[in-house]
Biopython code that builds the backbone (N, CA, C, O; Angstrom):
import numpy as np
from Bio.PDB.StructureBuilder import StructureBuilder

atoms = [
    (1, "LYS", "N", (0.823, -1.215, -0.015)),
    (1, "LYS", "CA", (0.009, -0.008, -0.011)),
    (1, "LYS", "C", (0.914, 1.289, -0.010)),
    (1, "LYS", "O", (0.646, 2.253, -0.727)),
    (2, "ALA", "N", (1.921, 1.256, 0.775)),
    (2, "ALA", "CA", (2.821, 2.435, 0.882)),
    (2, "ALA", "C", (3.487, 2.621, -0.501)),
    (2, "ALA", "O", (3.592, 3.764, -0.946)),
    (3, "VAL", "N", (3.921, 1.615, -1.171)),
    (3, "VAL", "CA", (4.510, 1.751, -2.524)),
    (3, "VAL", "C", (3.508, 2.382, -3.468)),
    (3, "VAL", "O", (3.855, 3.261, -4.256)),
    (4, "ARG", "N", (2.229, 1.921, -3.387)),
    (4, "ARG", "CA", (1.220, 2.487, -4.259)),
    (4, "ARG", "C", (1.079, 4.025, -4.046)),
    (4, "ARG", "O", (1.013, 4.802, -4.999)),
    (5, "GLU", "N", (1.039, 4.399, -2.815)),
    (5, "GLU", "CA", (0.799, 5.785, -2.490)),
    (5, "GLU", "C", (1.991, 6.701, -2.869)),
    (5, "GLU", "O", (1.833, 7.794, -3.414)),
    (6, "ILE", "N", (3.190, 6.179, -2.543)),
    (6, "ILE", "CA", (4.403, 7.009, -2.855)),
    (6, "ILE", "C", (4.629, 7.149, -4.347)),
    (6, "ILE", "O", (4.853, 8.251, -4.848)),
    (7, "ALA", "N", (4.570, 6.008, -5.070)),
    (7, "ALA", "CA", (4.866, 6.019, -6.479)),
    (7, "ALA", "C", (3.667, 6.331, -7.366)),
    (7, "ALA", "O", (3.825, 6.594, -8.558)),
    (8, "GLY", "N", (2.468, 6.301, -6.785)),
    (8, "GLY", "CA", (1.294, 6.554, -7.668)),
    (8, "GLY", "C", (1.008, 5.389, -8.604)),
    (8, "GLY", "O", (0.518, 5.613, -9.711)),
    (9, "LEU", "N", (1.294, 4.160, -8.206)),
    (9, "LEU", "CA", (1.119, 3.031, -9.010)),
    (9, "LEU", "C", (-0.225, 2.358, -8.769)),
    (9, "LEU", "O", (-0.845, 2.546, -7.723)),
    (10, "GLY", "N", (-0.670, 1.573, -9.747)),
    (10, "GLY", "CA", (-1.842, 0.756, -9.519)),
    (10, "GLY", "C", (-1.413, -0.460, -8.757)),
    (10, "GLY", "O", (-0.237, -0.658, -8.450)),
    (11, "LEU", "N", (-2.445, -1.306, -8.446)),
    (11, "LEU", "CA", (-2.138, -2.507, -7.605)),
    (11, "LEU", "C", (-1.192, -3.468, -8.314)),
    (11, "LEU", "O", (-0.244, -3.949, -7.693)),
    (12, "ALA", "N", (-1.405, -3.753, -9.539)),
    (12, "ALA", "CA", (-0.600, -4.710, -10.303)),
    (12, "ALA", "C", (0.828, -4.162, -10.443)),
    (12, "ALA", "O", (1.774, -4.925, -10.246)),
    (13, "GLU", "N", (1.028, -2.898, -10.768)),
    (13, "GLU", "CA", (2.292, -2.255, -10.921)),
    (13, "GLU", "C", (3.042, -2.260, -9.602)),
    (13, "GLU", "O", (4.239, -2.548, -9.605)),
    (14, "ALA", "N", (2.413, -1.958, -8.476)),
    (14, "ALA", "CA", (3.067, -1.959, -7.180)),
    (14, "ALA", "C", (3.480, -3.360, -6.766)),
    (14, "ALA", "O", (4.554, -3.535, -6.191)),
    (15, "LYS", "N", (2.651, -4.365, -7.046)),
    (15, "LYS", "CA", (3.024, -5.755, -6.771)),
    (15, "LYS", "C", (4.218, -6.100, -7.505)),
    (15, "LYS", "O", (5.153, -6.657, -6.929)),
    (16, "ALA", "N", (4.262, -5.793, -8.819)),
    (16, "ALA", "CA", (5.432, -6.124, -9.658)),
    (16, "ALA", "C", (6.650, -5.444, -9.158)),
    (16, "ALA", "O", (7.722, -6.050, -9.146)),
    (17, "PHE", "N", (6.543, -4.151, -8.721)),
    (17, "PHE", "CA", (7.683, -3.438, -8.248)),
    (17, "PHE", "C", (8.216, -4.092, -6.940)),
    (17, "PHE", "O", (9.425, -4.253, -6.780)),
    (18, "VAL", "N", (7.354, -4.445, -6.059)),
    (18, "VAL", "CA", (7.804, -5.075, -4.799)),
    (18, "VAL", "C", (8.515, -6.389, -5.070)),
    (18, "VAL", "O", (9.531, -6.684, -4.441)),
    (19, "GLU", "N", (7.988, -7.192, -6.010)),
    (19, "GLU", "CA", (8.581, -8.498, -6.339)),
    (19, "GLU", "C", (9.898, -8.343, -7.048)),
    (19, "GLU", "O", (10.672, -9.300, -7.046)),
    (20, "SER", "N", (10.222, -7.218, -7.655)),
    (20, "SER", "CA", (11.437, -7.004, -8.418)),
    (20, "SER", "C", (12.506, -6.247, -7.567)),
    (20, "SER", "O", (13.604, -5.965, -8.048)),
    (21, "ALA", "N", (12.144, -5.918, -6.253)),
    (21, "ALA", "CA", (13.068, -5.252, -5.426)),
    (21, "ALA", "C", (14.313, -6.041, -5.226)),
    (21, "ALA", "O", (14.242, -7.269, -5.254)),
    (22, "PRO", "N", (15.505, -5.407, -5.015)),
    (22, "PRO", "CA", (15.645, -3.938, -4.686)),
    (22, "PRO", "C", (15.812, -3.141, -5.948)),
    (22, "PRO", "O", (16.477, -3.549, -6.900)),
    (23, "LYS", "N", (15.199, -2.019, -5.922)),
    (23, "LYS", "CA", (15.361, -1.022, -7.004)),
    (23, "LYS", "C", (14.794, 0.314, -6.555)),
    (23, "LYS", "O", (14.040, 0.375, -5.584)),
    (24, "ALA", "N", (15.140, 1.351, -7.234)),
    (24, "ALA", "CA", (14.812, 2.726, -6.872)),
    (24, "ALA", "C", (13.268, 2.966, -7.029)),
    (24, "ALA", "O", (12.676, 2.653, -8.062)),
    (25, "LEU", "N", (12.689, 3.501, -6.018)),
    (25, "LEU", "CA", (11.249, 3.837, -6.081)),
    (25, "LEU", "C", (10.984, 5.217, -6.634)),
    (25, "LEU", "O", (10.122, 5.448, -7.482)),
    (26, "LYS", "N", (11.816, 6.153, -6.073)),
    (26, "LYS", "CA", (11.655, 7.573, -6.436)),
    (26, "LYS", "C", (13.083, 8.107, -6.697)),
    (26, "LYS", "O", (14.030, 7.664, -6.049)),
    (27, "GLU", "N", (13.231, 9.006, -7.594)),
    (27, "GLU", "CA", (14.555, 9.649, -7.856)),
    (27, "GLU", "C", (14.270, 11.119, -7.963)),
    (27, "GLU", "O", (13.178, 11.545, -8.340)),
    (28, "GLY", "N", (15.322, 11.913, -7.608)),
    (28, "GLY", "CA", (15.191, 13.364, -7.770)),
    (28, "GLY", "C", (14.250, 14.054, -6.841)),
    (28, "GLY", "O", (13.663, 15.077, -7.194)),
    (29, "VAL", "N", (14.083, 13.497, -5.608)),
    (29, "VAL", "CA", (13.269, 14.081, -4.618)),
    (29, "VAL", "C", (14.085, 14.780, -3.537)),
    (29, "VAL", "O", (15.255, 14.450, -3.345)),
    (30, "SER", "N", (13.502, 15.722, -2.839)),
    (30, "SER", "CA", (14.278, 16.384, -1.746)),
    (30, "SER", "C", (14.630, 15.440, -0.626)),
    (30, "SER", "O", (13.992, 14.400, -0.468)),
    (31, "LYS", "N", (15.632, 15.783, 0.152)),
    (31, "LYS", "CA", (16.028, 14.947, 1.275)),
    (31, "LYS", "C", (14.837, 14.777, 2.270)),
    (31, "LYS", "O", (14.634, 13.688, 2.807)),
    (32, "GLU", "N", (14.105, 15.796, 2.493)),
    (32, "GLU", "CA", (12.937, 15.777, 3.406)),
    (32, "GLU", "C", (11.867, 14.716, 2.843)),
    (32, "GLU", "O", (11.374, 13.862, 3.579)),
    (33, "ASP", "N", (11.576, 14.829, 1.596)),
    (33, "ASP", "CA", (10.629, 13.893, 1.011)),
    (33, "ASP", "C", (11.119, 12.468, 1.082)),
    (33, "ASP", "O", (10.362, 11.543, 1.374)),
    (34, "ALA", "N", (12.428, 12.304, 0.803)),
    (34, "ALA", "CA", (13.032, 11.019, 0.905)),
    (34, "ALA", "C", (12.895, 10.449, 2.282)),
    (34, "ALA", "O", (12.457, 9.309, 2.431)),
    (35, "GLU", "N", (13.245, 11.180, 3.272)),
    (35, "GLU", "CA", (13.048, 10.733, 4.635)),
    (35, "GLU", "C", (11.623, 10.370, 5.022)),
    (35, "GLU", "O", (11.403, 9.406, 5.756)),
    (36, "ASN", "N", (10.682, 11.114, 4.546)),
    (36, "ASN", "CA", (9.243, 10.830, 4.748)),
    (36, "ASN", "C", (8.870, 9.518, 4.094)),
    (36, "ASN", "O", (8.227, 8.671, 4.714)),
    (37, "PHE", "N", (9.270, 9.344, 2.840)),
    (37, "PHE", "CA", (9.042, 8.067, 2.134)),
    (37, "PHE", "C", (9.653, 6.886, 2.827)),
    (37, "PHE", "O", (9.037, 5.826, 2.931)),
    (38, "LYS", "N", (10.899, 7.070, 3.316)),
    (38, "LYS", "CA", (11.636, 6.011, 3.983)),
    (38, "LYS", "C", (10.806, 5.608, 5.249)),
    (38, "LYS", "O", (10.600, 4.420, 5.495)),
    (39, "LYS", "N", (10.344, 6.588, 6.028)),
    (39, "LYS", "CA", (9.601, 6.315, 7.237)),
    (39, "LYS", "C", (8.339, 5.456, 6.937)),
    (39, "LYS", "O", (8.069, 4.439, 7.575)),
    (40, "GLN", "N", (7.599, 5.939, 5.928)),
    (40, "GLN", "CA", (6.373, 5.204, 5.483)),
    (40, "GLN", "C", (6.664, 3.795, 5.120)),
    (40, "GLN", "O", (5.947, 2.876, 5.516)),
    (41, "LEU", "N", (7.716, 3.611, 4.365)),
    (41, "LEU", "CA", (8.006, 2.253, 3.878)),
    (41, "LEU", "C", (8.495, 1.361, 4.998)),
    (41, "LEU", "O", (8.117, 0.193, 5.083)),
    (42, "GLU", "N", (9.303, 1.888, 5.824)),
    (42, "GLU", "CA", (9.766, 1.084, 6.997)),
    (42, "GLU", "C", (8.703, 0.726, 7.954)),
    (42, "GLU", "O", (8.731, -0.350, 8.551)),
    (43, "GLU", "N", (7.733, 1.628, 8.123)),
    (43, "GLU", "CA", (6.572, 1.252, 8.908)),
    (43, "GLU", "C", (5.745, 0.162, 8.339)),
    (43, "GLU", "O", (5.039, -0.555, 9.048)),
    (44, "ALA", "N", (5.841, 0.042, 7.022)),
    (44, "ALA", "CA", (5.163, -1.086, 6.318)),
    (44, "ALA", "C", (5.996, -2.385, 6.233)),
    (44, "ALA", "O", (5.565, -3.396, 5.679)),
    (45, "GLY", "N", (7.224, -2.302, 6.818)),
    (45, "GLY", "CA", (8.099, -3.506, 6.871)),
    (45, "GLY", "C", (9.191, -3.513, 5.849)),
    (45, "GLY", "O", (9.864, -4.539, 5.744)),
    (46, "ALA", "N", (9.440, -2.490, 5.089)),
    (46, "ALA", "CA", (10.402, -2.514, 4.025)),
    (46, "ALA", "C", (11.739, -2.124, 4.683)),
    (46, "ALA", "O", (11.767, -1.484, 5.734)),
    (47, "LYS", "N", (12.843, -2.529, 4.036)),
    (47, "LYS", "CA", (14.180, -2.102, 4.317)),
    (47, "LYS", "C", (14.443, -1.084, 3.236)),
    (47, "LYS", "O", (14.242, -1.345, 2.050)),
    (48, "VAL", "N", (14.919, 0.142, 3.682)),
    (48, "VAL", "CA", (15.098, 1.332, 2.737)),
    (48, "VAL", "C", (16.484, 1.787, 2.879)),
    (48, "VAL", "O", (17.049, 1.816, 3.972)),
    (49, "GLU", "N", (17.066, 2.164, 1.714)),
    (49, "GLU", "CA", (18.357, 2.852, 1.608)),
    (49, "GLU", "C", (18.185, 4.034, 0.779)),
    (49, "GLU", "O", (17.693, 3.963, -0.347)),
    (50, "ILE", "N", (18.616, 5.218, 1.357)),
    (50, "ILE", "CA", (18.586, 6.431, 0.554)),
    (50, "ILE", "C", (19.950, 6.695, -0.046)),
    (50, "ILE", "O", (20.953, 6.682, 0.668)),
    (51, "LYS", "N", (20.004, 6.933, -1.331)),
    (51, "LYS", "CA", (21.346, 7.154, -2.007)),
    (51, "LYS", "C", (21.379, 8.559, -2.478)),
    (51, "LYS", "O", (22.372, 8.990, -3.065)),
]
sb = StructureBuilder()
sb.init_structure("model")
sb.init_model(0)
sb.init_chain("A")
sb.init_seg("    ")
for serial, (resi, resn, name, xyz) in enumerate(atoms, 1):
    if name == "N":
        sb.init_residue(resn, " ", resi, " ")
    sb.init_atom(name, np.array(xyz, "f"), 0.0, 1.0, " ", f" {name:<3s}", serial, name[0])
structure = sb.get_structure()
Protein backbone atom coordinates (compact mmCIF):
# COMPACT_ATOMS: atom_id res chain seq x y z
CA LYS A 1 0.00 0.00 0.00
CA ALA A 2 2.84 2.40 0.85
CA VAL A 3 4.51 1.74 -2.51
CA ARG A 4 1.24 2.50 -4.31
CA GLU A 5 0.81 5.79 -2.45
CA ILE A 6 4.39 7.01 -2.85
CA ALA A 7 4.87 6.03 -6.48
CA GLY A 8 1.29 6.54 -7.63
CA LEU A 9 1.13 3.02 -9.02
CA GLY A 10 -1.83 0.76 -9.52
CA LEU A 11 -2.14 -2.50 -7.61
CA ALA A 12 -0.58 -4.69 -10.31
CA GLU A 13 2.31 -2.28 -10.90
CA ALA A 14 3.01 -1.95 -7.16
CA LYS A 15 3.01 -5.74 -6.76
CA ALA A 16 5.43 -6.13 -9.67
CA PHE A 17 7.67 -3.41 -8.22
CA VAL A 18 7.81 -5.07 -4.80
CA GLU A 19 8.57 -8.46 -6.34
CA SER A 20 11.44 -6.99 -8.37
CA ALA A 21 13.07 -5.22 -5.39
CA PRO A 22 15.66 -4.00 -4.69
CA LYS A 23 15.35 -1.03 -7.02
CA ALA A 24 14.76 2.72 -6.85
CA LEU A 25 11.22 3.81 -6.08
CA LYS A 26 11.67 7.57 -6.45
CA GLU A 27 14.52 9.65 -7.84
CA GLY A 28 15.23 13.37 -7.78
CA VAL A 29 13.25 14.12 -4.61
CA SER A 30 14.26 16.40 -1.74
CA LYS A 31 16.00 14.93 1.29
CA GLU A 32 12.93 15.76 3.39
CA ASP A 33 10.61 13.89 1.01
CA ALA A 34 13.03 10.97 0.86
CA GLU A 35 13.08 10.72 4.66
CA ASN A 36 9.26 10.82 4.78
CA PHE A 37 9.02 8.08 2.14
CA LYS A 38 11.61 6.02 4.02
CA LYS A 39 9.61 6.30 7.24
CA GLN A 40 6.37 5.23 5.51
CA LEU A 41 8.02 2.25 3.86
CA GLU A 42 9.83 1.11 7.01
CA GLU A 43 6.57 1.29 8.96
CA ALA A 44 5.15 -1.08 6.33
CA GLY A 45 8.07 -3.49 6.89
CA ALA A 46 10.42 -2.49 4.08
CA LYS A 47 14.17 -2.09 4.30
CA VAL A 48 15.09 1.27 2.75
CA GLU A 49 18.36 2.83 1.66
CA ILE A 50 18.58 6.45 0.55
CA LYS A 51 21.31 7.17 -2.00
